[in-house]
C-alpha positions in Angstrom: -23.9 -23.3 -16.2 -26.8 -25.6 -17.1 -26.0 -27.9 -20.2 -29.3 -28.6 -22.0 -29.7 -31.0 -25.0 -33.2 -30.5 -26.5 -34.5 -32.9 -28.9 -37.6 -32.8 -31.1 -39.1 -36.2 -31.2 -41.1 -37.1 -34.5 -38.7 -37.9 -37.3 -35.8 -36.8 -35.1 -35.6 -39.7 -32.7 -38.4 -41.6 -34.5 -38.5 -42.8 -38.1 -42.0 -41.5 -38.8 -44.6 -39.3 -37.1 -46.3 -40.7 -34.0 -49.8 -39.3 -33.9 -51.4 -41.3 -36.6 -49.6 -44.6 -35.4 -50.9 -43.7 -31.8 -54.4 -43.6 -33.0 -54.1 -46.8 -34.9 -52.7 -48.4 -31.8 -55.1 -46.8 -29.2 -58.6 -47.2 -30.9 -58.8 -50.9 -30.8 -57.8 -51.0 -27.2 -60.1 -48.2 -26.1 -63.1 -47.9 -28.2 -62.9 -50.2 -31.2 -66.2 -49.0 -32.6 -64.8 -45.5 -33.3 -62.8 -47.0 -36.1 -66.0 -46.0 -38.2 -64.8 -42.5 -38.1 -61.5 -43.1 -39.8 -62.7 -41.9 -43.1 -63.5 -38.6 -41.6 -59.9 -38.3 -40.5 -59.0 -38.4 -44.3 -61.4 -35.5 -44.9 -59.9 -33.5 -42.0 -56.5 -34.1 -43.3 -57.6 -32.9 -46.7 -58.9 -29.8 -45.1 -55.7 -29.1 -43.6 -53.9 -29.7 -46.9 -56.2 -27.1 -48.4 -55.5 -24.7 -45.4 -59.2 -24.9 -44.3 -58.1 -26.4 -40.9 -55.2 -25.2 -38.8 -52.6 -27.6 -37.5 -53.7 -27.5 -33.9 -57.4 -27.8 -34.8 -56.6 -30.8 -37.0 -55.0 -32.5 -34.0 -57.9 -31.8 -31.6 -60.5 -32.9 -34.2 -58.8 -36.2 -35.1 -58.2 -37.0 -31.5 -61.9 -36.4 -30.7 -63.0 -38.4 -33.8 -61.1 -41.4 -32.9 -60.9 -41.5 -29.1 -64.0 -39.4 -28.0 -64.4 -35.9 -26.4 -63.4 -37.3 -23.0 -60.8 -40.0 -22.4 -60.3 -41.7 -19.2 -56.8 -40.8 -17.8 -56.1 -44.2 -16.4 -57.0 -46.0 -19.6 -55.1 -43.5 -21.7 -52.0 -43.8 -19.5 -52.0 -47.7 -19.9 -52.5 -47.3 -23.7 -49.8 -44.7 -23.9 -47.3 -46.9 -22.0 -47.9 -49.8 -24.5 -47.6 -47.4 -27.4 -44.3 -46.0 -26.0 -42.7 -49.5 -25.9 -44.1 -50.3 -29.5 -42.7 -46.9 -30.7 -39.2 -47.6 -29.3 -39.1 -51.1 -30.7 -40.5 -50.4 -34.1 -40.2 -46.7 -34.9 -37.1 -45.4 -33.4 -33.6 -44.4 -34.8 -30.9 -46.3 -33.1 -28.3 -43.6 -33.7 -30.6 -40.9 -32.2 -31.0 -43.0 -29.1 -27.3 -43.4 -29.0 -26.9 -39.6 -29.2 -29.3 -39.0 -26.4 -27.1 -41.4 -24.1 -24.0 -39.6 -25.4 -25.4 -36.2 -24.4 -26.4 -37.7 -21.0 -22.9 -39.2 -20.6 -21.4 -35.6 -21.1 -23.4 -34.5 -18.0 -26.1 -32.7 -20.0 -29.8 -32.4 -19.2 -31.7 -34.0 -21.9 -35.2 -32.6 -22.8 -37.8 -33.6 -25.3 -39.7 -30.7 -27.0 -42.3 -31.9 -29.4 -45.7 -31.0 -30.9 -46.9 -34.5 -30.1 -49.4 -34.9 -27.2 -47.9 -35.0 -23.9 -49.8 -38.2 -22.6 -47.8 -40.5 -24.8 -44.6 -38.5 -25.1 -44.2 -38.7 -21.4 -44.3 -42.5 -21.6 -41.7 -42.5 -24.3 -39.5 -40.1 -22.3 -39.8 -42.5 -19.2 -38.5 -45.3 -21.3 -35.6 -43.2 -22.4 -34.9 -42.0 -18.8 -35.7 -38.5 -19.8 -37.5 -36.5 -17.0 -38.1 -33.2 -18.8 -40.8 -33.0 -21.4 -42.3 -30.0 -23.3 -45.2 -31.1 -25.4 -48.8 -30.2 -26.5 -51.0 -30.7 -23.6 -54.7 -31.9 -23.7 -57.2 -30.2 -21.3 -57.7 -32.0 -18.0 -61.2 -32.4 -16.8 -61.4 -34.4 -13.7 -60.3 -37.9 -14.3 -60.6 -37.6 -18.0 -58.6 -35.7 -20.7 -60.3 -33.7 -23.5 -59.1 -33.4 -27.1 -59.0 -29.6 -26.7 -55.5 -28.3 -26.4 -54.5 -26.7 -23.1 -52.4 -23.6 -24.3 -50.5 -23.7 -27.5 -49.7 -26.5 -30.0 -46.0 -27.0 -29.3 -44.9 -26.2 -32.9 -42.8 -23.5 -34.6 -42.5 -20.3 -32.7 -44.8 -21.7 -30.1 -42.3 -24.3 -29.3 -39.6 -21.8 -28.6 -42.0 -19.9 -26.3 -42.8 -23.2 -24.4 -39.2 -24.0 -24.0 -38.5 -20.6 -22.6 -41.4 -20.9 -20.2 -40.2 -24.3 -19.1 -36.8 -22.8 -18.4 -38.3 -20.0 -16.5 -40.4 -22.6 -14.3 -37.1 -24.5 -13.8 -35.2 -21.4 -12.7 -32.8 -21.6 -15.7 -31.7 -18.3 -17.0 -30.7 -18.2 -20.7 -27.5 -16.6 -20.0 -26.6 -19.4 -17.6 -27.3 -22.2 -20.0 -25.5 -23.8 -23.1 -28.2 -25.2 -25.3 -28.0 -27.7 -28.1 -31.1 -28.3 -30.1 -31.7 -31.2 -32.4 -34.6 -31.3 -35.1 -35.5 -32.7 -38.5 -37.9 -29.9 -39.6 -37.5 -26.3 -40.6 -40.5 -25.4 -38.4 -38.1 -25.6 -35.5 -35.9 -22.9 -37.1 -36.7 -20.4 -34.2 -35.4 -22.9 -31.6 -32.4 -23.7 -33.8 -31.6 -20.1 -34.3 -31.9 -19.5 -30.5 -29.7 -22.4 -29.5 -25.9 -22.2 -28.9 -25.5 -25.3 -31.1 -28.0 -26.3 -33.8 -28.2 -29.8 -35.3 -30.4 -30.6 -38.4 -31.0 -34.3 -38.0 -32.4 -36.4 -40.9 -33.5 -32.9 -42.2 -35.9 -32.6 -44.9 -35.1 -30.4 -47.9 -35.9 -27.0 -46.6 -34.1 -27.4 -43.3 -31.1 -29.0 -45.0 -30.9 -25.9 -47.2 -31.3 -23.5 -44.3 -28.8 -25.4 -42.2 -26.2 -25.2 -44.9 -26.7 -21.4 -45.1 -26.6 -20.9 -41.3 -23.6 -23.3 -40.7 -25.6 -25.7 -38.6 -24.4 -29.3 -38.1 -26.2 -31.8 -40.4 -26.6 -35.3 -39.1 -28.1 -38.3 -40.8 -29.1 -41.0 -38.3 -30.2 -44.5 -39.0 
């Protein structure tokens, strides 16, 4: 029996979202002049709020605006590694990190499943000693990465599909696995419903309400 403990990342093990802070961290270290496009990010975010731009497209557009259409993989890896250290030092929840260690101590396989871009999620995972990452992937183009998402944005029902796809690739059958899922957001309800044990962690209002109805464990981490 495979014992899997799957954690969302943003606002589950971090205090705040990570994509915006990544751009703020990365732009001055890669192409500082692209900071002139920052006002356009405000406009695209407004478009998302007005439902004129979808969540995945918003991510693609903002990455392209601030980093460019093609980003050198070696430079991005170096920047992402620095951002990972910054994130764990300044934007992580100590009790969440302790829970990851507890799950690992119980002999469980810890997995990160997040809508954040894989290039910096993997660096955060490396620092946490987590080998398994399911995240939104950018398109690879030679020695560069493009802002266009490869496949699906790892969010909502798509996250569950991607988790199932990862399990299939790893040869883990659902009936041979015991799964715990940890998340702060109601968008992860498909994954939480599917798990054997569901944990609403630092849940926002809608998830807290749903967790109470479904009998899911509610955790508040600092």
